[in-house]
C-alpha positions as CSV (number, residue, x, y, z in Angstrom):
1,M,-76.8,38.8,60.8
2,S,-75.7,35.7,59.6
3,E,-73.4,33.8,61.7
4,V,-70.9,30.8,60.7
5,V,-70.9,28.2,62.8
6,P,-68.0,25.8,62.0
7,L,-68.3,21.7,62.4
8,N,-65.2,20.7,64.4
9,G,-63.9,17.9,65.1
10,H,-61.2,15.6,67.5
11,I,-60.1,12.3,67.4
12,K,-59.3,10.7,70.8
13,I,-57.0,7.5,71.0
14,K,-56.7,5.1,74.2
15,V,-54.6,2.3,74.1
16,F,-54.4,-0.5,76.5
17,E,-51.7,-3.5,76.7
18,K,-51.8,-6.5,77.5
19,Q,-50.2,-7.3,81.1
20,P,-48.7,-10.6,81.6
21,D,-51.5,-11.6,84.2
22,G,-54.5,-11.5,81.4
23,S,-55.0,-7.5,82.7
24,E,-55.1,-4.1,80.9
25,K,-53.5,-1.7,81.7
26,Q,-54.0,2.0,79.9
27,T,-50.5,2.9,77.8
28,D,-51.4,6.0,75.9
29,E,-54.1,8.6,75.4
30,K,-54.1,11.3,72.4
31,L,-56.4,13.9,71.3
32,I,-56.1,14.9,68.1
33,K,-57.8,17.4,65.7
34,N,-59.7,16.1,62.5
35,L,-60.4,17.4,59.2
36,I,-63.7,17.5,57.9
37,V,-63.2,16.8,54.0
38,D,-65.7,18.2,51.4
39,V,-67.5,14.9,50.5
40,G,-68.0,14.7,54.3
41,K,-69.7,18.4,54.5
42,D,-71.8,17.1,51.7
43,T,-73.3,14.5,53.0
44,L,-73.8,15.5,56.7
45,L,-75.6,19.1,55.4
46,K,-77.7,16.6,53.5
47,Y,-78.4,14.5,55.9
48,I,-79.3,17.5,58.6
49,G,-81.4,18.1,55.8
50,N,-83.1,15.1,54.8
51,V,-82.3,15.6,51.1
52,T,-81.4,12.1,49.2
53,G,-77.9,11.1,49.4
54,G,-77.0,12.7,52.9
55,S,-75.9,9.6,55.5
56,Y,-74.6,9.3,59.0
57,A,-71.4,8.4,60.3
58,E,-71.0,4.6,60.4
59,Y,-67.7,3.6,60.0
60,I,-63.9,4.7,61.7
61,G,-60.7,3.9,59.9
62,V,-57.1,3.4,59.9
63,G,-54.5,2.6,58.4
64,D,-50.7,3.7,57.3
65,S,-50.3,5.5,54.8
66,T,-48.3,9.3,55.7
67,T,-50.1,11.0,52.9
68,S,-51.1,14.5,54.6
69,A,-54.8,15.2,54.7
70,S,-56.4,17.3,52.3
71,A,-59.9,18.3,51.6
72,G,-60.9,16.6,48.4
73,Q,-60.3,13.0,49.8
74,T,-62.5,10.7,49.5
75,D,-61.0,7.5,51.5
76,L,-58.0,6.4,53.2
77,Q,-55.2,6.5,51.6
78,A,-53.3,3.3,52.5
79,S,-53.2,0.5,49.7
80,T,-52.4,-2.3,51.7
81,N,-52.6,-2.0,55.5
82,Y,-56.0,-0.4,56.7
83,L,-59.3,-1.4,58.4
84,W,-63.1,0.3,58.5
85,K,-65.0,-1.2,61.4
86,Q,-68.6,0.0,62.0
87,I,-69.6,2.0,64.9
88,T,-72.3,-0.2,67.1
89,G,-75.4,1.2,68.9
90,A,-73.4,1.6,72.1
91,G,-70.8,3.7,70.2
92,R,-72.8,6.5,69.5
93,V,-73.7,9.0,72.3
94,Y,-74.9,12.6,71.8
95,V,-73.9,15.0,75.0
96,R,-74.8,18.7,73.9
97,P,-73.2,19.8,71.4
98,T,-71.1,17.1,71.2
99,V,-71.5,13.7,69.1
100,Y,-69.1,10.8,70.0
101,V,-68.8,8.2,68.1
102,S,-66.2,5.1,68.6
103,V,-64.8,2.0,68.1
104,D,-63.2,-0.6,69.8
105,F,-59.6,-2.3,67.4
106,G,-59.0,-5.4,69.2
107,Y,-55.9,-7.5,70.0
108,S,-56.1,-9.2,66.6
109,E,-56.9,-6.0,64.8
110,A,-55.2,-3.3,62.6
111,N,-51.9,-4.7,63.6
112,F,-49.6,-1.7,61.7
113,T,-48.7,1.5,62.5
114,W,-51.4,3.8,62.3
115,N,-50.6,7.1,60.1
116,E,-54.1,7.9,59.3
117,I,-57.8,8.0,60.7
118,G,-61.1,7.9,58.7
119,L,-64.5,8.5,59.6
120,R,-67.4,7.6,57.2
121,D,-70.6,7.4,56.3
122,T,-73.7,4.6,55.4
123,N,-72.9,5.2,51.9
124,N,-69.0,4.7,52.3
125,V,-68.2,8.7,51.8
126,L,-65.2,9.7,53.9
127,I,-66.6,12.5,56.1
128,A,-62.8,13.8,58.0
129,R,-59.6,11.7,57.7
130,Q,-56.1,13.3,59.6
131,I,-52.8,12.4,60.0
132,D,-51.4,11.4,64.0
133,G,-48.3,13.0,63.9
134,T,-47.3,10.3,66.7
135,P,-48.6,7.5,65.4
136,L,-49.4,3.9,67.1
137,T,-47.5,1.0,66.3
138,K,-50.7,-1.5,67.6
139,T,-49.1,-5.0,67.5
140,T,-51.2,-8.2,69.6
141,S,-50.1,-6.8,72.7
142,K,-52.3,-3.8,72.2
143,R,-56.1,-3.0,71.5
144,A,-56.8,0.4,71.3
145,I,-60.6,2.7,71.6
146,V,-60.6,5.2,68.6
147,E,-63.6,7.7,69.5
148,W,-64.3,10.8,67.1
149,Q,-66.2,14.4,68.6
150,L,-68.0,15.9,66.6
151,S,-69.3,19.1,67.7
152,L,-70.9,22.8,66.2
């Protein structure tokens, strides 16, 4: 008997606001489901199968586009206000059955309204993209940690 196992994903965003004394206070946390796009499924399966062209998650990006997420998309939809950040070794954790990849957008980075969030691989192929129904308006008084969670 064959069984189809879906790839599920969530995006967690933790927002911290700079306080007058220089400390930080967490002011928001949200969890959003994500859409694995067609080219993202291709790259993940190629990576698992060690097939040429397959690659792993390397960047998390945010943008201000409100274009609905669609399986056929190949990049963030924002034309001006967007930023991709590289995932470092410390931003990669695996706890069965979930892999967590995260980046920290500091106070001076991506200061615009975050309507869209994306994940792409080392070949700059979009793996997943989602629209945030209650977008974060990022300012110089806020930093945000974006954590992508993928599980089978």
